[in-house]
Biopython code that builds the backbone (N, CA, C, O; Angstrom):
import numpy as np
from Bio.PDB.StructureBuilder import StructureBuilder

atoms = [
    (1, "MET", "N", (68.759, 126.933, 94.068)),
    (1, "MET", "CA", (67.745, 127.063, 95.087)),
    (1, "MET", "C", (68.265, 126.449, 96.391)),
    (1, "MET", "O", (68.705, 125.299, 96.386)),
    (2, "PRO", "N", (68.224, 127.194, 97.518)),
    (2, "PRO", "CA", (68.750, 126.648, 98.773)),
    (2, "PRO", "C", (67.905, 125.489, 99.280)),
    (2, "PRO", "O", (66.690, 125.445, 99.090)),
    (3, "LYS", "N", (68.589, 124.553, 99.931)),
    (3, "LYS", "CA", (67.907, 123.398, 100.496)),
    (3, "LYS", "C", (67.056, 123.841, 101.688)),
    (3, "LYS", "O", (67.519, 124.597, 102.542)),
    (4, "ARG", "N", (65.821, 123.372, 101.739)),
    (4, "ARG", "CA", (64.899, 123.700, 102.831)),
    (4, "ARG", "C", (65.308, 122.958, 104.093)),
    (4, "ARG", "O", (65.590, 121.760, 104.057)),
    (5, "ARG", "N", (65.340, 123.677, 105.208)),
    (5, "ARG", "CA", (65.621, 123.046, 106.493)),
    (5, "ARG", "C", (64.434, 122.187, 106.898)),
    (5, "ARG", "O", (63.285, 122.564, 106.671)),
    (6, "PRO", "N", (64.707, 121.037, 107.495)),
    (6, "PRO", "CA", (63.590, 120.181, 107.927)),
    (6, "PRO", "C", (62.867, 120.783, 109.136)),
    (6, "PRO", "O", (63.462, 121.512, 109.930)),
    (7, "ASP", "N", (61.583, 120.467, 109.258)),
    (7, "ASP", "CA", (60.848, 120.809, 110.473)),
    (7, "ASP", "C", (61.341, 119.866, 111.557)),
    (7, "ASP", "O", (61.420, 118.655, 111.350)),
    (8, "LEU", "N", (61.670, 120.428, 112.712)),
    (8, "LEU", "CA", (62.255, 119.621, 113.775)),
    (8, "LEU", "C", (61.340, 119.521, 114.979)),
    (8, "LEU", "O", (60.631, 120.464, 115.331)),
    (9, "LEU", "N", (61.373, 118.361, 115.598)),
    (9, "LEU", "CA", (60.733, 118.109, 116.877)),
    (9, "LEU", "C", (61.860, 117.933, 117.878)),
    (9, "LEU", "O", (62.799, 117.175, 117.632)),
    (10, "TYR", "N", (61.773, 118.629, 119.007)),
    (10, "TYR", "CA", (62.824, 118.555, 120.018)),
    (10, "TYR", "C", (62.310, 117.747, 121.201)),
    (10, "TYR", "O", (61.215, 117.986, 121.709)),
    (11, "ILE", "N", (63.122, 116.786, 121.628)),
    (11, "ILE", "CA", (62.757, 115.981, 122.791)),
    (11, "ILE", "C", (63.898, 116.015, 123.803)),
    (11, "ILE", "O", (65.069, 116.109, 123.437)),
    (12, "GLY", "N", (63.538, 115.938, 125.067)),
    (12, "GLY", "CA", (64.523, 115.810, 126.126)),
    (12, "GLY", "C", (64.423, 114.405, 126.680)),
    (12, "GLY", "O", (63.361, 113.998, 127.150)),
    (13, "VAL", "N", (65.526, 113.650, 126.629)),
    (13, "VAL", "CA", (65.499, 112.262, 127.087)),
    (13, "VAL", "C", (66.912, 111.826, 127.488)),
    (13, "VAL", "O", (67.888, 112.114, 126.797)),
    (14, "GLY", "N", (66.993, 111.128, 128.617)),
    (14, "GLY", "CA", (68.252, 110.532, 129.032)),
    (14, "GLY", "C", (69.440, 111.466, 129.042)),
    (14, "GLY", "O", (70.509, 111.099, 128.555)),
    (15, "SER", "N", (69.289, 112.660, 129.580)),
    (15, "SER", "CA", (70.326, 113.691, 129.700)),
    (15, "SER", "C", (70.684, 114.370, 128.375)),
    (15, "SER", "O", (71.691, 115.074, 128.301)),
    (16, "HIS", "N", (69.886, 114.172, 127.345)),
    (16, "HIS", "CA", (70.142, 114.755, 126.028)),
    (16, "HIS", "C", (68.954, 115.571, 125.529)),
    (16, "HIS", "O", (67.815, 115.379, 125.956)),
    (17, "ILE", "N", (69.258, 116.492, 124.608)),
    (17, "ILE", "CA", (68.235, 117.076, 123.739)),
    (17, "ILE", "C", (68.470, 116.436, 122.384)),
    (17, "ILE", "O", (69.608, 116.358, 121.919)),
    (18, "VAL", "N", (67.396, 115.975, 121.744)),
    (18, "VAL", "CA", (67.507, 115.348, 120.435)),
    (18, "VAL", "C", (66.562, 116.064, 119.476)),
    (18, "VAL", "O", (65.397, 116.294, 119.799)),
    (19, "ALA", "N", (67.069, 116.413, 118.297)),
    (19, "ALA", "CA", (66.255, 117.027, 117.246)),
    (19, "ALA", "C", (65.899, 115.932, 116.242)),
    (19, "ALA", "O", (66.772, 115.251, 115.704)),
    (20, "ILE", "N", (64.590, 115.780, 116.004)),
    (20, "ILE", "CA", (64.076, 114.753, 115.097)),
    (20, "ILE", "C", (63.418, 115.426, 113.897)),
    (20, "ILE", "O", (62.621, 116.350, 114.062)),
    (21, "ASN", "N", (63.746, 114.969, 112.696)),
    (21, "ASN", "CA", (63.109, 115.453, 111.479)),
    (21, "ASN", "C", (61.680, 114.923, 111.465)),
    (21, "ASN", "O", (61.470, 113.710, 111.463)),
    (22, "THR", "N", (60.683, 115.835, 111.456)),
    (22, "THR", "CA", (59.289, 115.399, 111.528)),
    (22, "THR", "C", (58.806, 114.731, 110.253)),
    (22, "THR", "O", (57.800, 114.022, 110.282)),
    (23, "ALA", "N", (59.486, 114.932, 109.141)),
    (23, "ALA", "CA", (59.061, 114.325, 107.883)),
    (23, "ALA", "C", (59.359, 112.832, 107.818)),
    (23, "ALA", "O", (58.577, 112.055, 107.270)),
    (24, "ASP", "N", (60.507, 112.437, 108.386)),
    (24, "ASP", "CA", (60.884, 111.024, 108.253)),
    (24, "ASP", "C", (61.349, 110.365, 109.553)),
    (24, "ASP", "O", (61.679, 109.179, 109.553)),
    (25, "GLY", "N", (61.381, 111.111, 110.657)),
    (25, "GLY", "CA", (61.735, 110.538, 111.947)),
    (25, "GLY", "C", (63.220, 110.350, 112.196)),
    (25, "GLY", "O", (63.610, 109.771, 113.210)),
    (26, "THR", "N", (64.058, 110.834, 111.278)),
    (26, "THR", "CA", (65.495, 110.667, 111.475)),
    (26, "THR", "C", (66.026, 111.680, 112.488)),
    (26, "THR", "O", (65.492, 112.779, 112.636)),
    (27, "GLU", "N", (67.084, 111.279, 113.177)),
    (27, "GLU", "CA", (67.738, 112.164, 114.137)),
    (27, "GLU", "C", (68.630, 113.143, 113.372)),
    (27, "GLU", "O", (69.446, 112.738, 112.544)),
    (28, "VAL", "N", (68.463, 114.441, 113.662)),
    (28, "VAL", "CA", (69.259, 115.475, 112.993)),
    (28, "VAL", "C", (70.489, 115.822, 113.828)),
    (28, "VAL", "O", (71.591, 115.949, 113.295)),
    (29, "TRP", "N", (70.302, 115.973, 115.115)),
    (29, "TRP", "CA", (71.428, 116.200, 116.036)),
    (29, "TRP", "C", (71.042, 115.759, 117.434)),
    (29, "TRP", "O", (69.867, 115.573, 117.751)),
    (30, "ARG", "N", (72.084, 115.596, 118.278)),
    (30, "ARG", "CA", (71.912, 115.175, 119.671)),
    (30, "ARG", "C", (72.955, 115.920, 120.492)),
    (30, "ARG", "O", (74.132, 115.961, 120.134)),
    (31, "THR", "N", (72.500, 116.516, 121.613)),
    (31, "THR", "CA", (73.414, 117.247, 122.493)),
    (31, "THR", "C", (73.258, 116.733, 123.922)),
    (31, "THR", "O", (72.152, 116.716, 124.464)),
    (32, "LYS", "N", (74.367, 116.316, 124.527)),
    (32, "LYS", "CA", (74.355, 115.863, 125.917)),
    (32, "LYS", "C", (74.479, 117.082, 126.828)),
    (32, "LYS", "O", (75.343, 117.937, 126.632)),
    (33, "LEU", "N", (73.591, 117.145, 127.837)),
    (33, "LEU", "CA", (73.630, 118.257, 128.779)),
    (33, "LEU", "C", (74.397, 117.881, 130.030)),
    (33, "LEU", "O", (75.440, 118.467, 130.318)),
    (34, "LYS", "N", (73.898, 116.920, 130.771)),
    (34, "LYS", "CA", (74.563, 116.401, 131.966)),
    (34, "LYS", "C", (73.866, 115.121, 132.382)),
    (34, "LYS", "O", (72.863, 114.735, 131.781)),
    (35, "ALA", "N", (74.379, 114.471, 133.391)),
    (35, "ALA", "CA", (73.838, 113.173, 133.798)),
    (35, "ALA", "C", (72.543, 113.351, 134.582)),
    (35, "ALA", "O", (72.569, 113.554, 135.795)),
    (36, "THR", "N", (71.434, 113.276, 133.902)),
    (36, "THR", "CA", (70.118, 113.337, 134.526)),
    (36, "THR", "C", (69.109, 112.643, 133.626)),
    (36, "THR", "O", (69.291, 112.606, 132.409)),
    (37, "ALA", "N", (68.067, 112.102, 134.195)),
    (37, "ALA", "CA", (67.056, 111.402, 133.404)),
    (37, "ALA", "C", (66.028, 112.353, 132.809)),
    (37, "ALA", "O", (65.408, 112.030, 131.796)),
    (38, "TYR", "N", (65.833, 113.532, 133.423)),
    (38, "TYR", "CA", (64.763, 114.433, 132.992)),
    (38, "TYR", "C", (65.325, 115.726, 132.428)),
    (38, "TYR", "O", (66.125, 116.404, 133.072)),
    (39, "VAL", "N", (64.893, 116.061, 131.208)),
    (39, "VAL", "CA", (65.274, 117.313, 130.557)),
    (39, "VAL", "C", (63.983, 118.006, 130.159)),
    (39, "VAL", "O", (63.169, 117.439, 129.430)),
    (40, "THR", "N", (63.790, 119.242, 130.638)),
    (40, "THR", "CA", (62.625, 120.034, 130.235)),
    (40, "THR", "C", (63.071, 121.033, 129.185)),
    (40, "THR", "O", (64.218, 121.481, 129.193)),
    (41, "LEU", "N", (62.157, 121.388, 128.269)),
    (41, "LEU", "CA", (62.509, 122.251, 127.137)),
    (41, "LEU", "C", (61.530, 123.396, 126.956)),
    (41, "LEU", "O", (60.343, 123.284, 127.263)),
    (42, "TYR", "N", (62.060, 124.497, 126.450)),
    (42, "TYR", "CA", (61.254, 125.649, 126.030)),
    (42, "TYR", "C", (61.898, 126.168, 124.755)),
    (42, "TYR", "O", (63.110, 126.380, 124.729)),
    (43, "HIS", "N", (61.120, 126.378, 123.696)),
    (43, "HIS", "CA", (61.627, 126.837, 122.401)),
    (43, "HIS", "C", (61.168, 128.266, 122.149)),
    (43, "HIS", "O", (59.981, 128.569, 122.275)),
    (44, "SER", "N", (62.104, 129.148, 121.793)),
    (44, "SER", "CA", (61.754, 130.538, 121.498)),
    (44, "SER", "C", (62.815, 131.160, 120.604)),
    (44, "SER", "O", (64.008, 131.096, 120.900)),
    (45, "ASN", "N", (62.369, 131.764, 119.505)),
    (45, "ASN", "CA", (63.249, 132.536, 118.616)),
    (45, "ASN", "C", (64.516, 131.793, 118.198)),
    (45, "ASN", "O", (65.611, 132.353, 118.253)),
    (46, "GLY", "N", (64.374, 130.554, 117.786)),
    (46, "GLY", "CA", (65.510, 129.800, 117.280)),
    (46, "GLY", "C", (66.431, 129.233, 118.344)),
    (46, "GLY", "O", (67.502, 128.709, 118.037)),
    (47, "ARG", "N", (66.011, 129.341, 119.596)),
    (47, "ARG", "CA", (66.814, 128.801, 120.690)),
    (47, "ARG", "C", (65.981, 127.851, 121.535)),
    (47, "ARG", "O", (64.769, 128.015, 121.674)),
    (48, "LEU", "N", (66.652, 126.859, 122.093)),
    (48, "LEU", "CA", (66.032, 125.955, 123.051)),
    (48, "LEU", "C", (66.608, 126.279, 124.412)),
    (48, "LEU", "O", (67.818, 126.444, 124.566)),
    (49, "TYR", "N", (65.737, 126.370, 125.393)),
    (49, "TYR", "CA", (66.167, 126.545, 126.772)),
    (49, "TYR", "C", (65.849, 125.228, 127.457)),
    (49, "TYR", "O", (64.702, 124.780, 127.463)),
    (50, "ALA", "N", (66.868, 124.615, 128.033)),
    (50, "ALA", "CA", (66.720, 123.281, 128.598)),
    (50, "ALA", "C", (67.072, 123.294, 130.070)),
    (50, "ALA", "O", (68.083, 123.864, 130.480)),
    (51, "GLY", "N", (66.220, 122.657, 130.859)),
    (51, "GLY", "CA", (66.490, 122.478, 132.274)),
    (51, "GLY", "C", (66.908, 121.046, 132.528)),
    (51, "GLY", "O", (66.253, 120.109, 132.071)),
    (52, "ALA", "N", (68.009, 120.877, 133.262)),
    (52, "ALA", "CA", (68.493, 119.533, 133.575)),
    (52, "ALA", "C", (69.177, 119.568, 134.936)),
    (52, "ALA", "O", (70.157, 120.288, 135.124)),
    (53, "ALA", "N", (68.661, 118.791, 135.884)),
    (53, "ALA", "CA", (69.235, 118.673, 137.228)),
    (53, "ALA", "C", (69.451, 120.032, 137.885)),
    (53, "ALA", "O", (70.491, 120.272, 138.499)),
    (54, "GLY", "N", (68.469, 120.917, 137.754)),
    (54, "GLY", "CA", (68.544, 122.214, 138.402)),
    (54, "GLY", "C", (69.435, 123.224, 137.707)),
    (54, "GLY", "O", (69.749, 124.263, 138.288)),
    (55, "GLU", "N", (69.853, 122.948, 136.481)),
    (55, "GLU", "CA", (70.693, 123.877, 135.722)),
    (55, "GLU", "C", (69.986, 124.258, 134.424)),
    (55, "GLU", "O", (69.131, 123.522, 133.932)),
    (56, "LEU", "N", (70.356, 125.423, 133.872)),
    (56, "LEU", "CA", (69.731, 125.952, 132.664)),
    (56, "LEU", "C", (70.748, 126.027, 131.533)),
    (56, "LEU", "O", (71.872, 126.494, 131.717)),
    (57, "PHE", "N", (70.334, 125.559, 130.360)),
    (57, "PHE", "CA", (71.175, 125.581, 129.165)),
    (57, "PHE", "C", (70.448, 126.318, 128.052)),
    (57, "PHE", "O", (69.229, 126.199, 127.925)),
    (58, "CYS", "N", (71.182, 127.083, 127.240)),
    (58, "CYS", "CA", (70.633, 127.700, 126.038)),
    (58, "CYS", "C", (71.319, 127.023, 124.854)),
    (58, "CYS", "O", (72.547, 126.996, 124.770)),
    (59, "VAL", "N", (70.512, 126.478, 123.938)),
    (59, "VAL", "CA", (71.026, 125.673, 122.827)),
    (59, "VAL", "C", (70.484, 126.214, 121.509)),
    (59, "VAL", "O", (69.306, 126.558, 121.415)),
    (60, "ASP", "N", (71.338, 126.291, 120.493)),
    (60, "ASP", "CA", (70.899, 126.684, 119.160)),
    (60, "ASP", "C", (69.984, 125.597, 118.604)),
    (60, "ASP", "O", (70.376, 124.431, 118.554)),
    (61, "ALA", "N", (68.773, 125.960, 118.185)),
    (61, "ALA", "CA", (67.769, 124.982, 117.763)),
    (61, "ALA", "C", (68.121, 124.288, 116.448)),
    (61, "ALA", "O", (67.645, 123.178, 116.209)),
    (62, "GLN", "N", (68.929, 124.896, 115.596)),
    (62, "GLN", "CA", (69.272, 124.272, 114.318)),
    (62, "GLN", "C", (70.488, 123.359, 114.402)),
    (62, "GLN", "O", (70.550, 122.334, 113.725)),
    (63, "SER", "N", (71.463, 123.739, 115.244)),
    (63, "SER", "CA", (72.706, 122.969, 115.285)),
    (63, "SER", "C", (72.883, 122.108, 116.525)),
    (63, "SER", "O", (73.632, 121.131, 116.499)),
    (64, "GLY", "N", (72.197, 122.463, 117.622)),
    (64, "GLY", "CA", (72.381, 121.745, 118.879)),
    (64, "GLY", "C", (73.555, 122.252, 119.702)),
    (64, "GLY", "O", (73.859, 121.694, 120.757)),
    (65, "ALA", "N", (74.217, 123.304, 119.231)),
    (65, "ALA", "CA", (75.367, 123.856, 119.961)),
    (65, "ALA", "C", (74.897, 124.541, 121.243)),
    (65, "ALA", "O", (73.936, 125.309, 121.227)),
    (66, "ILE", "N", (75.583, 124.258, 122.357)),
    (66, "ILE", "CA", (75.272, 124.938, 123.616)),
    (66, "ILE", "C", (75.835, 126.351, 123.535)),
    (66, "ILE", "O", (77.039, 126.543, 123.365)),
    (67, "LEU", "N", (74.947, 127.341, 123.659)),
    (67, "LEU", "CA", (75.346, 128.749, 123.560)),
    (67, "LEU", "C", (75.778, 129.311, 124.909)),
    (67, "LEU", "O", (76.721, 130.098, 124.990)),
    (68, "TRP", "N", (75.084, 128.900, 125.960)),
    (68, "TRP", "CA", (75.476, 129.270, 127.317)),
    (68, "TRP", "C", (74.862, 128.311, 128.315)),
    (68, "TRP", "O", (73.971, 127.526, 127.988)),
    (69, "HIS", "N", (75.364, 128.393, 129.558)),
    (69, "HIS", "CA", (74.960, 127.470, 130.617)),
    (69, "HIS", "C", (74.980, 128.230, 131.934)),
    (69, "HIS", "O", (75.950, 128.928, 132.232)),
    (70, "ASN", "N", (73.910, 128.100, 132.733)),
    (70, "ASN", "CA", (73.818, 128.740, 134.040)),
    (70, "ASN", "C", (73.555, 127.648, 135.071)),
    (70, "ASN", "O", (72.562, 126.928, 134.969)),
    (71, "LYS", "N", (74.430, 127.520, 136.058)),
    (71, "LYS", "CA", (74.288, 126.457, 137.065)),
    (71, "LYS", "C", (73.192, 126.747, 138.085)),
    (71, "LYS", "O", (72.875, 125.876, 138.894)),
    (72, "LEU", "N", (72.602, 127.943, 138.074)),
    (72, "LEU", "CA", (71.539, 128.323, 139.014)),
    (72, "LEU", "C", (71.935, 127.948, 140.444)),
    (72, "LEU", "O", (71.184, 127.296, 141.169)),
    (73, "LYS", "N", (73.131, 128.381, 140.819)),
    (73, "LYS", "CA", (73.705, 128.048, 142.128)),
    (73, "LYS", "C", (72.755, 128.380, 143.273)),
    (73, "LYS", "O", (72.094, 129.419, 143.280)),
    (74, "GLY", "N", (72.707, 127.478, 144.228)),
    (74, "GLY", "CA", (71.915, 127.671, 145.426)),
    (74, "GLY", "C", (70.456, 127.280, 145.310)),
    (74, "GLY", "O", (69.703, 127.430, 146.273)),
    (75, "LEU", "N", (70.033, 126.777, 144.143)),
    (75, "LEU", "CA", (68.628, 126.428, 143.929)),
    (75, "LEU", "C", (68.360, 124.929, 143.944)),
    (75, "LEU", "O", (67.215, 124.513, 143.767)),
    (76, "GLY", "N", (69.366, 124.125, 144.146)),
    (76, "GLY", "CA", (69.154, 122.682, 144.199)),
    (76, "GLY", "C", (69.202, 122.031, 142.830)),
    (76, "GLY", "O", (69.602, 122.646, 141.841)),
    (77, "THR", "N", (68.787, 120.778, 142.794)),
    (77, "THR", "CA", (68.860, 120.004, 141.545)),
    (77, "THR", "C", (67.488, 119.546, 141.071)),
    (77, "THR", "O", (67.371, 118.530, 140.385)),
    (78, "GLY", "N", (66.458, 120.290, 141.433)),
    (78, "GLY", "CA", (65.094, 119.906, 141.068)),
    (78, "GLY", "C", (64.765, 120.125, 139.609)),
    (78, "GLY", "O", (65.593, 120.577, 138.818)),
    (79, "LEU", "N", (63.534, 119.793, 139.279)),
    (79, "LEU", "CA", (62.995, 119.944, 137.940)),
    (79, "LEU", "C", (62.869, 121.424, 137.593)),
    (79, "LEU", "O", (62.335, 122.198, 138.387)),
    (80, "VAL", "N", (63.349, 121.824, 136.428)),
    (80, "VAL", "CA", (63.258, 123.208, 135.972)),
    (80, "VAL", "C", (62.010, 123.333, 135.102)),
    (80, "VAL", "O", (61.843, 122.582, 134.141)),
    (81, "SER", "N", (61.129, 124.287, 135.438)),
    (81, "SER", "CA", (59.940, 124.523, 134.608)),
    (81, "SER", "C", (60.070, 125.898, 133.976)),
    (81, "SER", "O", (60.849, 126.733, 134.437)),
    (82, "PHE", "N", (59.298, 126.129, 132.910)),
    (82, "PHE", "CA", (59.403, 127.362, 132.139)),
    (82, "PHE", "C", (58.057, 128.068, 132.065)),
    (82, "PHE", "O", (57.007, 127.428, 132.108)),
    (83, "GLY", "N", (58.097, 129.381, 131.953)),
    (83, "GLY", "CA", (56.911, 130.201, 131.758)),
    (83, "GLY", "C", (57.206, 131.256, 130.708)),
    (83, "GLY", "O", (58.346, 131.399, 130.266)),
    (84, "SER", "N", (56.179, 131.997, 130.309)),
    (84, "SER", "CA", (56.343, 133.033, 129.305)),
    (84, "SER", "C", (55.348, 134.146, 129.551)),
    (84, "SER", "O", (54.327, 133.945, 130.208)),
    (85, "ALA", "N", (55.646, 135.313, 129.024)),
    (85, "ALA", "CA", (54.740, 136.449, 129.164)),
    (85, "ALA", "C", (53.566, 136.374, 128.195)),
    (85, "ALA", "O", (52.557, 137.046, 128.410)),
    (86, "THR", "N", (53.670, 135.567, 127.123)),
    (86, "THR", "CA", (52.588, 135.452, 126.156)),
    (86, "THR", "C", (51.620, 134.361, 126.586)),
    (86, "THR", "O", (52.060, 133.300, 127.027)),
    (87, "PRO", "N", (50.310, 134.590, 126.471)),
    (87, "PRO", "CA", (49.331, 133.588, 126.914)),
    (87, "PRO", "C", (49.492, 132.237, 126.229)),
    (87, "PRO", "O", (49.354, 131.198, 126.875)),
    (88, "GLU", "N", (49.785, 132.236, 124.914)),
    (88, "GLU", "CA", (49.908, 130.973, 124.188)),
    (88, "GLU", "C", (51.075, 130.157, 124.715)),
    (88, "GLU", "O", (50.941, 128.954, 124.942)),
    (89, "ALA", "N", (52.218, 130.800, 124.910)),
    (89, "ALA", "CA", (53.398, 130.092, 125.382)),
    (89, "ALA", "C", (53.215, 129.652, 126.829)),
    (89, "ALA", "O", (53.651, 128.563, 127.203)),
    (90, "SER", "N", (52.577, 130.484, 127.644)),
    (90, "SER", "CA", (52.353, 130.114, 129.037)),
    (90, "SER", "C", (51.470, 128.880, 129.139)),
    (90, "SER", "O", (51.712, 128.001, 129.966)),
    (91, "SER", "N", (50.445, 128.816, 128.294)),
    (91, "SER", "CA", (49.557, 127.660, 128.289)),
    (91, "SER", "C", (50.307, 126.408, 127.865)),
    (91, "SER", "O", (50.135, 125.343, 128.459)),
    (92, "ALA", "N", (51.145, 126.538, 126.830)),
    (92, "ALA", "CA", (51.925, 125.390, 126.369)),
    (92, "ALA", "C", (52.908, 124.946, 127.443)),
    (92, "ALA", "O", (53.103, 123.747, 127.646)),
    (93, "SER", "N", (53.532, 125.904, 128.134)),
    (93, "SER", "CA", (54.473, 125.558, 129.201)),
    (93, "SER", "C", (53.761, 124.868, 130.349)),
    (93, "SER", "O", (54.280, 123.907, 130.918)),
    (94, "ALA", "N", (52.584, 125.347, 130.691)),
    (94, "ALA", "CA", (51.817, 124.727, 131.774)),
    (94, "ALA", "C", (51.438, 123.302, 131.405)),
    (94, "ALA", "O", (51.528, 122.398, 132.236)),
    (95, "ASN", "N", (51.012, 123.099, 130.154)),
    (95, "ASN", "CA", (50.666, 121.752, 129.704)),
    (95, "ASN", "C", (51.886, 120.831, 129.734)),
    (95, "ASN", "O", (51.791, 119.680, 130.159)),
    (96, "ALA", "N", (53.029, 121.343, 129.281)),
    (96, "ALA", "CA", (54.254, 120.538, 129.276)),
    (96, "ALA", "C", (54.679, 120.206, 130.695)),
    (96, "ALA", "O", (55.106, 119.084, 130.966)),
    (97, "ALA", "N", (54.568, 121.168, 131.605)),
    (97, "ALA", "CA", (54.942, 120.925, 133.010)),
    (97, "ALA", "C", (54.034, 119.870, 133.628)),
    (97, "ALA", "O", (54.498, 119.007, 134.373)),
    (98, "ALA", "N", (52.738, 119.937, 133.320)),
    (98, "ALA", "CA", (51.799, 118.947, 133.849)),
    (98, "ALA", "C", (52.117, 117.558, 133.310)),
    (98, "ALA", "O", (52.063, 116.575, 134.049)),
    (99, "MET", "N", (52.450, 117.474, 132.019)),
    (99, "MET", "CA", (52.798, 116.188, 131.426)),
    (99, "MET", "C", (54.083, 115.640, 132.039)),
    (99, "MET", "O", (54.180, 114.444, 132.313)),
    (100, "THR", "N", (55.080, 116.520, 132.258)),
    (100, "THR", "CA", (56.339, 116.092, 132.861)),
    (100, "THR", "C", (56.100, 115.579, 134.273)),
    (100, "THR", "O", (56.637, 114.539, 134.654)),
    (101, "ALA", "N", (55.294, 116.303, 135.055)),
    (101, "ALA", "CA", (54.987, 115.879, 136.421)),
    (101, "ALA", "C", (54.286, 114.525, 136.423)),
    (101, "ALA", "O", (54.554, 113.688, 137.285)),
    (102, "ALA", "N", (53.395, 114.306, 135.469)),
    (102, "ALA", "CA", (52.696, 113.026, 135.368)),
    (102, "ALA", "C", (53.670, 111.899, 135.027)),
    (102, "ALA", "O", (53.562, 110.797, 135.565)),
    (103, "MET", "N", (54.626, 112.178, 134.129)),
    (103, "MET", "CA", (55.622, 111.156, 133.767)),
    (103, "MET", "C", (56.507, 110.832, 134.958)),
    (103, "MET", "O", (56.821, 109.666, 135.195)),
    (104, "VAL", "N", (56.916, 111.854, 135.715)),
    (104, "VAL", "CA", (57.755, 111.634, 136.888)),
    (104, "VAL", "C", (57.003, 110.769, 137.901)),
    (104, "VAL", "O", (57.568, 109.826, 138.456)),
    (105, "ALA", "N", (55.726, 111.091, 138.142)),
    (105, "ALA", "CA", (54.917, 110.334, 139.099)),
    (105, "ALA", "C", (54.745, 108.895, 138.635)),
    (105, "ALA", "O", (54.834, 107.967, 139.438)),
    (106, "THR", "N", (54.499, 108.706, 137.334)),
    (106, "THR", "CA", (54.319, 107.361, 136.780)),
    (106, "THR", "C", (55.605, 106.552, 136.909)),
    (106, "THR", "O", (55.575, 105.377, 137.276)),
    (107, "THR", "N", (56.745, 107.193, 136.601)),
    (107, "THR", "CA", (58.034, 106.512, 136.709)),
    (107, "THR", "C", (58.330, 106.145, 138.154)),
    (107, "THR", "O", (58.800, 105.041, 138.431)),
    (108, "ALA", "N", (58.057, 107.066, 139.083)),
    (108, "ALA", "CA", (58.294, 106.812, 140.509)),
    (108, "ALA", "C", (57.439, 105.648, 141.000)),
    (108, "ALA", "O", (57.909, 104.796, 141.755)),
    (109, "ALA", "N", (56.172, 105.619, 140.564)),
    (109, "ALA", "CA", (55.261, 104.544, 140.998)),
    (109, "ALA", "C", (55.711, 103.197, 140.410)),
    (109, "ALA", "O", (55.597, 102.162, 141.066)),
    (110, "ALA", "N", (56.217, 103.218, 139.184)),
    (110, "ALA", "CA", (56.625, 101.979, 138.536)),
    (110, "ALA", "C", (57.895, 101.398, 139.153)),
    (110, "ALA", "O", (58.095, 100.183, 139.148)),
    (111, "THR", "N", (58.750, 102.272, 139.684)),
    (111, "THR", "CA", (59.994, 101.794, 140.251)),
    (111, "THR", "C", (59.908, 101.522, 141.745)),
    (111, "THR", "O", (60.849, 101.008, 142.349)),
    (112, "ALA", "N", (58.755, 101.877, 142.340)),
    (112, "ALA", "CA", (58.591, 101.675, 143.800)),
    (112, "ALA", "C", (58.288, 100.235, 144.135)),
    (112, "ALA", "O", (58.123, 99.895, 145.307)),
]
sb = StructureBuilder()
sb.init_structure("model")
sb.init_model(0)
sb.init_chain("A")
sb.init_seg("    ")
for serial, (resi, resn, name, xyz) in enumerate(atoms, 1):
    if name == "N":
        sb.init_residue(resn, " ", resi, " ")
    sb.init_atom(name, np.array(xyz, "f"), 0.0, 1.0, " ", f" {name:<3s}", serial, name[0])
structure = sb.get_structure()
């Protein structure tokens, strides 16, 4: 009988994407993107799309391998947000963007 893959929670923190096993909290994999404090994530069809310092990365959700990278030349180094054509995903993306904006504002106020 094949071993069941763990349910994973993906977090963006300290220039990394980290996959956490939801059953026991252990780290399954960690992938460094680039030197930035904020990483935004979108999960779809076994892939993670990560925004970091104005660049876009596509990462395999099971292994953490970077599949491709787009520097989004000419767009600056701002926060990358995600949207979707499906109402459920769009709502989740909007909620995540609002939470990220709140964290950025809180961090800025704390360091001022």
